C-alpha positions as CSV (number, residue, x, y, z in Angstrom):
1,M,46.8,98.7,142.0
2,S,46.4,102.1,143.7
3,A,46.7,105.4,141.8
4,K,49.7,106.5,143.8
5,P,52.1,103.8,142.4
6,L,50.9,104.7,138.9
7,I,51.6,108.4,139.6
8,N,55.1,107.4,140.8
9,V,55.7,105.3,137.7
10,A,54.6,108.3,135.5
11,R,56.8,110.7,137.5
12,D,59.8,108.3,137.1
13,F,59.2,108.0,133.4
14,M,58.9,111.8,133.0
15,S,62.0,112.5,135.0
16,T,64.1,110.0,133.0
17,E,62.6,110.8,129.6
18,K,65.1,113.5,128.8
19,L,68.1,111.6,130.0
20,T,70.4,109.7,127.7
21,M,70.2,106.0,127.7
22,A,73.5,105.9,129.6
23,E,72.2,108.4,132.2
24,Q,69.0,106.4,132.7
25,V,71.0,103.2,133.2
26,A,73.4,104.9,135.6
27,A,70.5,106.2,137.7
28,K,68.9,102.8,137.9
29,T,72.2,101.2,138.7
30,R,72.8,103.5,141.6
31,E,69.6,102.1,143.1
32,A,71.2,98.7,143.1
33,G,74.0,99.8,145.3
34,P,77.6,101.2,145.0
35,D,79.1,97.9,144.0
36,H,77.7,98.1,140.5
37,D,79.4,99.9,137.6
38,P,76.8,101.7,135.5
39,S,79.0,101.3,132.4
40,S,78.7,97.5,132.7
41,M,75.0,97.9,132.7
42,A,74.8,100.4,129.8
43,L,77.3,98.6,127.5
44,P,75.0,95.7,126.5
45,L,72.1,98.1,125.8
46,A,74.4,100.4,123.7
47,L,75.8,97.4,121.8
48,Y,72.3,96.1,121.1
49,R,71.1,99.5,119.9
50,A,74.2,99.9,117.6
51,V,73.8,96.4,116.1
52,T,70.1,96.9,115.6
53,A,70.6,100.3,114.0
54,F,73.4,98.9,111.7
55,G,71.1,95.9,110.8
56,R,68.3,98.3,109.7
57,V,70.7,100.2,107.4
58,A,72.4,97.0,106.1
59,V,69.0,95.5,105.3
60,D,68.3,98.5,103.1
61,E,71.6,98.0,101.3
62,L,71.1,94.3,100.8
63,A,67.4,94.2,99.9
64,P,67.9,95.0,96.2
65,V,70.2,92.0,95.8
66,D,67.9,89.8,97.9
67,L,70.5,88.8,100.5
68,S,70.3,88.7,104.3
69,M,73.1,90.0,106.6
70,S,74.0,86.3,107.4
71,Q,74.2,85.4,103.7
72,F,76.3,88.4,102.9
73,N,78.6,87.6,105.9
74,V,79.1,84.0,104.6
75,L,79.9,85.3,101.1
76,T,82.5,87.8,102.4
77,V,84.3,85.1,104.4
78,L,84.3,82.7,101.5
79,K,85.5,85.5,99.1
80,R,88.5,86.0,101.4
81,A,89.2,82.3,101.9
82,D,92.0,80.6,100.1
83,G,89.7,77.7,99.2
84,P,87.0,75.6,100.6
85,I,86.5,75.8,104.4
86,T,84.6,73.6,106.8
87,M,81.2,74.6,108.1
88,G,82.7,74.7,111.6
89,A,85.4,77.2,110.5
90,L,82.8,79.2,108.6
91,A,80.6,79.3,111.7
92,D,83.5,80.5,113.8
93,S,84.4,83.2,111.3
94,I,80.9,84.8,111.5
95,S,80.3,84.0,115.2
96,V,77.3,81.7,114.8
97,R,76.5,78.2,115.7
98,Q,77.1,75.7,113.0
99,A,73.4,74.5,113.2
100,S,72.3,78.1,112.5
101,L,74.5,78.3,109.4
102,T,73.1,75.3,107.6
103,S,70.0,77.0,106.3
104,V,72.0,80.1,105.3
105,V,74.4,77.9,103.3
106,D,71.4,75.9,101.8
107,T,69.9,79.1,100.5
108,L,73.2,80.3,99.0
109,T,73.8,76.9,97.4
110,K,70.3,77.0,95.8
111,A,71.0,80.5,94.5
112,G,74.3,79.2,93.0
113,F,76.5,81.5,95.1
114,V,78.3,78.7,97.0
115,T,79.2,75.0,96.6
116,R,79.2,72.4,99.3
117,K,80.8,69.0,99.2
118,M,82.2,66.3,101.5
119,N,85.4,67.2,103.2
120,P,88.1,65.1,101.5
121,R,90.2,65.0,104.7
122,D,87.2,64.1,107.0
123,R,84.2,62.5,105.4
124,R,82.1,63.3,108.5
125,S,82.3,67.1,107.7
126,V,81.4,69.3,104.8
127,V,83.4,72.1,103.1
128,V,81.9,75.2,101.5
129,A,83.4,77.4,98.8
130,I,82.3,80.4,96.9
131,S,81.1,79.5,93.4
132,K,82.1,81.3,90.2
133,K,78.7,83.0,90.2
134,G,79.2,84.0,93.9
135,D,82.7,85.3,93.2
136,Q,81.5,87.3,90.3
137,F,78.6,88.8,92.3
138,M,81.0,89.8,95.1
139,T,83.5,91.3,92.7
140,E,80.8,93.5,91.3
141,F,79.0,94.3,94.6
142,L,81.9,95.0,97.0
143,P,83.2,98.3,95.5
144,G,79.7,99.8,96.0
145,H,79.5,98.2,99.5
146,Y,82.9,99.8,100.4
147,D,81.6,103.2,99.3
148,F,78.4,102.6,101.3
149,L,80.5,101.9,104.5
150,E,82.6,105.0,103.9
151,R,79.5,107.2,103.7
152,L,77.8,105.4,106.6
153,F,80.8,106.0,109.0
154,A,81.8,109.4,107.6
155,G,80.5,111.1,110.7
156,I,83.1,109.3,112.9
157,N,86.7,110.7,112.8
158,P,89.0,108.0,111.2
159,R,91.2,108.0,114.3
160,H,88.1,107.4,116.5
161,R,87.0,104.6,114.2
162,Q,90.4,102.9,114.8
163,Q,90.0,103.4,118.5
164,L,86.4,102.0,118.5
165,L,87.6,99.0,116.5
166,A,90.4,98.3,119.0
167,R,87.9,98.5,121.9
168,L,85.4,96.3,120.1
169,N,88.2,93.7,119.6
170,E,88.9,93.9,123.3
171,L,85.2,93.3,123.9
172,I,85.1,90.3,121.5
173,D,88.1,88.8,123.3
174,C,86.5,89.3,126.7
175,L,83.2,87.7,125.6
176,E,84.8,84.8,123.8
177,N,87.1,84.0,126.8
178,Y,84.3,84.2,129.3
179,P,83.8,80.7,130.8
180,S,80.4,79.3,129.9
181,G,78.2,78.5,132.9
182,Q,79.6,81.3,135.0
183,R,76.5,83.3,135.3
184,T,75.2,83.8,138.8
185,S,71.8,85.0,139.8
């Protein structure tokens, strides 16, 4: 590789270094042509960064109680449920594949936080419920968790939080309704 392309790479990096992520993506998108909306390119990156940042903060909150985000999500769904739910319904509730959920439920079962048994309506499936120990843990943990979330999002105006939530629900609907196999290259 010649020195000139390396100089161009360094110059490109230096010129975009002070731009926001959205501005960098917009600049690169313009290179692809006028038919591409820069916000469509920047959105996945912004979402990934937000989820990653939230994950780092959540790990810090959950580490003292030795729970992962997935385990905590399962417990919150089961705490709200009216009774045992199928693994499929649980997987849908936390937006994961059922196969990914099995090890999470195994760990929570071993810890005594959930119970698992054959589905009395369909012996081919399993139902999961929060145990007495899991329910007690969540009853004690959730008030502090709610306080944590209030402090975490205190920098966002409550009206803006509601707007963000509405836009995220739109995004979820858009993604969940996108037909699989529709990607073109």
